[in-house]
C-alpha positions, -999 to 999 in steps of 0.1 A, spaced: 563 -110 -199 547 -143 -189 536 -127 -156 519 -99 -175 501 -125 -197 491 -145 -166 477 -115 -148 457 -104 -179 443 -139 -183 433 -141 -146 416 -107 -147 397 -116 -179 386 -148 -164 374 -131 -132 354 -105 -151 338 -129 -176 329 -153 -148 314 -124 -127 294 -110 -156 281 -142 -173 282 -165 -143 271 -200 -151 261 -191 -187 271 -216 -213 288 -188 -233 312 -177 -205 340 -200 -218 336 -188 -254 337 -151 -244 367 -158 -222 386 -175 -251 378 -146 -274 389 -119 -250 421 -138 -241 429 -142 -278 424 -104 -284 445 -96 -253 474 -119 -263 473 -104 -298 475 -68 -284 504 -78 -261 522 -93 -290 517 -61 -311 529 -38 -283 559 -59 -275 570 -60 -311 565 -22 -314 588 -17 -283 615 -39 -298 617 -19 -330 
């Protein structure tokens, strides 16, 4: 599960950095997208366990 989270975070960072570049908002967008992705992974993993 941790490997899945690590890959998703790396992919999100790559896309945000590629799209926004040196913009001051890149870190904020990255943090927001990572939080959403982790929330969805948590929901999916809980649904599979039930």
